[in-house]
Backbone as CSV, one residue per row, in Angstrom:
resi,resn,N_x,N_y,N_z,CA_x,CA_y,CA_z,C_x,C_y,C_z
1,UNK,-12.108,-216.119,16.807,-12.916,-215.038,16.256,-13.855,-214.471,17.316
2,UNK,-14.387,-215.322,18.162,-15.309,-214.878,19.192,-14.611,-213.967,20.206
3,UNK,-13.357,-214.251,20.530,-12.612,-213.424,21.475,-12.333,-212.049,20.866
4,UNK,-12.050,-211.994,19.581,-11.809,-210.725,18.902,-13.048,-209.831,18.944
5,UNK,-14.203,-210.415,18.744,-15.457,-209.655,18.810,-15.687,-209.132,20.220
6,UNK,-15.384,-209.935,21.227,-15.549,-209.503,22.613,-14.598,-208.344,22.942
7,UNK,-13.366,-208.405,22.448,-12.411,-207.328,22.687,-12.890,-206.030,22.042
8,UNK,-13.368,-206.120,20.819,-13.894,-204.937,20.132,-15.115,-204.392,20.868
9,UNK,-15.973,-205.261,21.354,-17.160,-204.819,22.093,-16.763,-204.123,23.391
10,UNK,-15.786,-204.663,24.095,-15.344,-204.061,25.351,-14.721,-202.689,25.098
11,UNK,-13.932,-202.570,24.041,-13.335,-201.279,23.695,-14.427,-200.263,23.341
12,UNK,-15.426,-200.700,22.600,-16.534,-199.809,22.247,-17.329,-199.370,23.455
13,UNK,-17.585,-200.285,24.366,-18.308,-199.945,25.590,-17.499,-198.962,26.425
14,UNK,-16.199,-199.196,26.548,-15.338,-198.300,27.328,-15.321,-196.901,26.717
15,UNK,-15.228,-196.820,25.402,-15.226,-195.508,24.743,-16.545,-194.780,24.981
16,UNK,-17.641,-195.480,24.915,-18.946,-194.870,25.174,-19.090,-194.396,26.604
17,UNK,-18.633,-195.200,27.553,-18.727,-194.820,28.956,-17.839,-193.615,29.277
18,UNK,-16.638,-193.597,28.715,-15.729,-192.480,28.974,-16.276,-191.180,28.397
19,UNK,-16.787,-191.230,27.171,-17.319,-190.007,26.575,-18.579,-189.530,27.292
20,UNK,-19.416,-190.445,27.737,-20.612,-190.069,28.484,-20.243,-189.458,29.829
21,UNK,-19.284,-190.058,30.512,-18.851,-189.527,31.798,-18.255,-188.128,31.635
22,UNK,-17.493,-187.919,30.579,-16.915,-186.602,30.321,-18.009,-185.550,30.139
23,UNK,-19.021,-185.871,29.366,-20.108,-184.916,29.141,-20.902,-184.650,30.414
24,UNK,-21.160,-185.690,31.187,-21.942,-185.544,32.416,-21.198,-184.675,33.426
25,UNK,-19.877,-184.763,33.444,-19.090,-183.988,34.407,-18.795,-182.587,33.887
26,UNK,-18.454,-182.467,32.617,-17.982,-181.173,32.111,-19.105,-180.150,31.911
27,UNK,-20.267,-180.572,31.489,-21.340,-179.604,31.232,-21.770,-178.872,32.503
28,UNK,-22.076,-179.567,33.600,-22.406,-178.820,34.824,-21.229,-177.987,35.342
29,UNK,-20.001,-178.468,35.156,-18.834,-177.717,35.617,-18.718,-176.393,34.868
30,UNK,-18.959,-176.397,33.582,-18.895,-175.164,32.792,-20.008,-174.201,33.215
31,UNK,-21.187,-174.725,33.447,-22.303,-173.869,33.866,-22.011,-173.231,35.218
32,UNK,-21.502,-174.022,36.170,-21.164,-173.491,37.487,-20.054,-172.459,37.371
33,UNK,-19.059,-172.708,36.527,-17.949,-171.771,36.335,-18.449,-170.444,35.770
34,UNK,-19.364,-170.499,34.810,-19.896,-169.276,34.215,-20.718,-168.481,35.230
35,UNK,-21.496,-169.167,36.038,-22.281,-168.481,37.067,-21.346,-167.848,38.098
36,UNK,-20.296,-168.553,38.481,-19.311,-168.009,39.424,-18.666,-166.741,38.859
37,UNK,-18.264,-166.782,37.588,-17.646,-165.607,36.965,-18.630,-164.448,36.870
38,UNK,-19.896,-164.759,36.615,-20.913,-163.700,36.539,-21.050,-163.012,37.891
39,UNK,-21.078,-163.781,38.950,-21.230,-163.207,40.285,-19.959,-162.469,40.715
40,UNK,-18.821,-163.080,40.498,-17.554,-162.541,41.009,-17.030,-161.368,40.177
41,UNK,-17.049,-161.506,38.838,-16.412,-160.507,37.972,-17.388,-159.723,37.113
42,UNK,-18.691,-160.004,37.247,-19.732,-159.324,36.463,-19.558,-159.509,34.952
43,UNK,-19.077,-160.672,34.529,-18.953,-160.952,33.103,-20.261,-161.545,32.593
44,UNK,-20.571,-161.349,31.319,-21.798,-161.934,30.782,-21.683,-163.455,30.677
45,UNK,-22.809,-164.147,30.766,-22.811,-165.599,30.701,-22.411,-166.130,29.324
46,UNK,-22.601,-165.329,28.303,-22.325,-165.792,26.947,-20.878,-165.616,26.535
47,UNK,-20.051,-165.126,27.395,-18.669,-164.877,27.052,-17.772,-166.019,27.434
């Protein structure tokens, strides 16, 4: 039973780390992409 709890805990930790890493990487990437498009193509930031 103790090993099963450890496996579930490890899976939960991995899911949390992966989702956090995705947010940390994707949010600045989207902001940089929007700024690039604004400068290059004169599109609004909200589009």
